[in-house]
C-alpha positions in Angstrom: 0.3 -0.2 0.2 1.5 3.5 -1.0 2.1 6.1 1.9 0.8 9.4 1.8 3.4 11.8 1.4 4.2 13.9 4.5 4.5 18.0 3.6 8.3 19.0 4.1 9.3 21.1 6.6 9.3 24.7 6.2 12.6 26.5 6.5 12.8 30.2 7.7 16.4 31.4 7.1 17.5 34.8 9.0 19.7 37.1 7.0 23.5 37.1 8.1 22.9 41.3 8.7 21.0 43.5 10.5 17.2 42.0 10.3 14.4 44.8 10.4 11.0 43.7 9.1 11.4 44.2 5.5 14.3 41.5 5.6 12.2 39.1 8.0 8.7 39.5 6.3 10.9 38.7 3.0 12.9 35.8 4.8 9.4 34.7 6.0 7.8 35.2 2.1 10.4 32.9 1.3 10.2 30.4 3.3 6.4 29.8 2.4 3.2 29.9 4.4 4.6 27.8 7.3 1.5 28.8 9.3 -1.1 28.4 7.4 0.4 25.8 4.5 0.2 22.2 5.4 3.4 21.5 6.4 4.2 19.8 9.8 7.5 21.3 10.9 9.3 24.7 10.6 13.5 25.1 11.1 14.3 28.6 11.3 17.8 29.2 11.0 20.0 31.9 12.7 23.1 32.4 10.7 26.3 33.9 12.2 26.7 37.6 11.9 22.5 37.5 12.3 21.8 40.7 14.3 17.9 41.0 14.3 15.9 44.2 15.6 13.8 43.9 18.5 10.9 44.3 16.3 11.9 41.2 14.6 12.7 39.3 17.7 9.0 39.4 19.6 7.4 38.6 15.8 9.8 35.9 15.7 9.2 35.2 19.4 4.9 35.1 18.1 5.6 32.9 14.8 7.7 30.4 16.7 4.5 30.3 19.8 1.9 30.4 17.3 3.8 27.1 15.4 4.0 25.3 18.2 0.8 25.7 19.1 -1.0 24.7 15.8 1.0 21.4 16.6 3.8 21.9 14.3 7.3 20.7 15.2 9.5 23.8 15.8 13.1 23.8 15.4 15.8 27.0 16.0 19.1 26.2 14.8 22.4 28.5 15.5 24.9 29.1 14.3 27.8 26.4 16.1 30.5 29.4 15.5 28.4 32.1 16.5 27.1 32.6 20.2 26.6 36.1 19.4 22.3 36.4 18.6 22.1 33.4 20.8 23.4 35.4 23.4 21.2 38.6 22.6 18.0 37.2 22.5 19.1 35.3 25.6 19.7 38.8 27.2 16.5 40.2 25.9 14.4 37.0 27.7 13.3 35.6 24.1 13.9 31.9 25.3 11.9 32.8 28.9 8.9 33.3 27.0 9.8 30.9 24.1 7.2 27.8 23.8 9.3 25.0 26.0 8.0 22.3 22.8 10.8 24.2 20.5 13.6 22.3 20.1 17.3 24.6 20.2 19.8 23.8 19.0 23.0 23.8 20.1 20.6 24.0 23.2 18.7 26.4 25.3 20.5 28.8 27.4 21.5 27.3 31.0 20.6 30.3 32.6 18.2 33.1 31.8 20.8 35.9 30.6 17.4 38.2 31.2 16.6 37.4 34.7 20.6 37.4 36.1 20.8 40.9 34.4 17.6 42.1 34.4 17.1 46.0 34.8 21.2 46.4 33.8 21.3 48.0 30.3 19.9 51.5 30.9 19.1 51.3 26.6 17.0 48.2 26.8 14.1 46.7 28.6 13.9 43.0 28.4 10.9 41.4 26.5 7.5 41.6 28.6 5.2 39.4 28.8 1.1 39.7 28.6 -2.0 38.8 27.2 -5.7 39.6 26.1 -6.6 37.9 29.2 -3.8 39.0 31.5 -3.3 42.5 31.4 0.6 43.7 32.0 1.9 44.5 35.0 0.9 48.4 36.3 4.5 48.9 36.3 5.5 47.9 33.0 4.9 51.3 30.6 5.9 53.0 33.1 9.4 51.0 33.0 9.7 51.5 29.5 9.2 54.9 29.5 11.7 55.5 31.6 14.2 53.9 30.3 14.1 56.1 27.3 14.2 58.9 29.7 17.7 57.7 31.6 19.0 56.6 27.8 18.6 59.9 26.1 18.6 62.1 29.5 21.0 64.6 28.0 18.7 65.8 25.0 16.7 69.1 25.7 13.7 66.9 24.3 13.8 64.5 26.3 10.6 65.1 28.5 8.8 65.0 24.7 10.0 61.6 24.3 9.1 60.6 27.5 5.9 61.5 26.7 5.8 59.8 23.2 6.6 56.2 24.2 4.2 56.8 27.3 1.5 57.6 25.6 2.3 54.9 22.7 3.1 51.7 25.1 -0.1 52.5 27.3 -2.3 52.8 23.8 -0.6 49.5 21.7 -0.6 47.6 25.2 -3.9 48.2 26.1 -5.1 47.6 22.8 -4.2 44.0 22.8 -5.8 43.9 26.4 -9.2 45.2 25.4 -9.4 44.3 21.7 -7.0 41.0 20.4 -9.2 38.5 22.1 -6.8 35.7 22.8 -5.3 34.5 25.6 -2.1 33.5 23.8 1.1 35.7 25.2 1.8 39.0 23.7 4.9 40.9 23.9 6.1 44.5 24.6 9.9 45.4 23.6 11.7 48.6 23.7 15.5 49.9 22.7 17.4 52.6 22.6 20.1 53.1 19.9 22.3 56.1 20.9 24.9 55.7 17.9 21.5 55.7 15.5 19.4 58.2 16.9 16.8 55.9 17.7 14.3 54.7 19.7 12.7 51.3 19.0 9.3 50.4 20.3 7.3 47.1 19.4 4.1 45.1 20.3 3.2 42.0 19.0 0.7 39.8 19.9 -1.0 36.5 18.7 -5.0 37.4 18.3 -7.5 38.0 15.9 -6.0 41.1 14.1 -6.7 45.0 14.3 -8.3 44.9 10.7 -10.3 41.6 11.2 -11.8 43.1 14.5 -12.5 46.4 13.6 -13.9 46.4 10.3 -16.6 43.7 11.0 -17.6 46.1 13.7 -17.3 49.2 11.3 -20.0 47.2 8.7 -22.2 46.1 11.9 -22.9 50.5 13.0 -22.7 51.5 9.3 -19.6 53.4 9.2 -18.3 53.9 5.5 -15.1 53.6 6.6 -15.4 49.7 6.8 -14.9 49.9 3.2 -11.5 51.2 2.6 -8.6 49.4 2.0 -6.6 48.2 4.6 -4.3 51.2 4.2 -7.0 53.9 4.1 -8.1 52.6 7.2 -5.1 51.8 8.8 -4.2 55.5 7.7 -7.5 56.8 9.2 -6.9 55.1 12.3 -3.4 56.9 13.0 -4.8 60.5 11.9 -8.3 61.1 12.8 -9.5 57.7 15.0 -11.8 55.2 14.2 -13.9 53.3 16.7 -16.2 50.4 16.7 -18.1 52.1 19.2 -20.6 55.1 18.9 -19.0 57.0 21.7 -16.9 60.0 20.5 -14.5 59.4 23.3 -13.3 55.9 21.9 -10.4 55.4 19.2 -8.5 58.2 19.7 -5.6 56.6 21.3 -4.2 55.9 18.2 -4.5 59.2 16.7 -2.5 60.3 20.1 0.4 58.0 19.4 0.5 59.5 16.0 0.5 62.6 17.0 3.5 62.0 19.3 5.5 59.7 17.1 5.3 62.1 14.2 7.0 64.9 16.1 10.0 62.8 16.1 9.5 61.3 12.2 8.4 58.4 13.1 8.2 55.2 11.1 5.3 53.0 11.7 5.5 49.2 11.0 2.1 47.2 11.2 2.4 43.5 10.2 -1.4 42.4 9.8 -2.6 38.5 9.0 -1.4 38.5 5.6 0.2 42.2 4.8 2.5 44.7 6.2 1.9 48.5 6.1 5.1 50.4 6.2 4.0 54.5 7.1 6.3 57.2 6.6 5.9 60.5 8.3 4.6 63.1 6.2 4.7 66.7 7.6 2.2 66.6 10.6 0.5 63.2 10.2 0.6 59.7 8.7 -1.0 59.7 4.8 -2.1 56.8 2.0 0.2 58.4 -0.3 3.2 57.9 2.0 2.4 54.3 2.8 4.5 51.2 1.6 1.7 47.9 1.5 2.9 44.4 0.9 0.2 41.7 0.8 0.1 38.1 0.4 2.2 37.5 3.1 2.0 34.5 4.8 0.1 33.8 7.6 0.5 35.3 11.1 -2.1 35.7 13.7 -2.5 38.9 15.4 -1.0 42.6 15.3 2.5 43.3 15.2 3.3 47.2 15.4 6.7 49.1 15.5 7.7 52.5 15.8 10.7 54.0 15.0 11.5 57.1 16.7 14.2 59.6 15.2 16.0 61.3 17.1 18.8 62.9 14.9 
């Protein structure tokens, strides 16, 4: 009797270089539809010289955990001759939140670097976990914002920077808790890059997706914005505020985030279920003609938002 061929493993190979969201999505596209397809296993290869940005680290974490939840075998392979990437991820707390089902090669760190050195880096806040059913600890947003203030204390606009970070994180984390509809872990992280004059903020969840929950609610209440395309609807969320509720006081949080972010000419990267939108700042707001859209990407559950504040 003939046996049915098993679907092949998907192999996600990260570049041996700095890896931002665009490079990560390119690698994920080459990997194939690991979460949406029939493959039974996923191999993530981290070569020597690979330096993932914080927004990539939390997306990769969500991706691996989602694959495990779908009962796929997940193997995370680091180069034997270069432990820098593993050491950095360990310092961020990546392995503390990685599903125990993920096989790590050569091996998981014996002692968590994040737990050992927690709070010891003035420009880094270790990955924080929360979910749609388990709110973040009360001090998380304060701690992240204080990190940005302390690491940029010499800047004349440090108070504005602190307010921007605080507002953005309050809204993004609050949205996950209120709207993601998922008990799966979500993650928040912040890192400052003094030499690059940047502050990167990223929040990644594994929920239903921001547009997948918003658009049906807009249709139900007859809001004309329900028919907008992804880019236009996202821009309106950050430019004018959009709410699923008939309450003028709701839906303005992301607009407030954008107002703070624009002051620092922040790039705004939003990863949707099968698409990605990169909004570049215009003079005083985000506009559709400054948006870059990728469609037809491999499935990733949830919403993954990253702000890159420019301090130059």
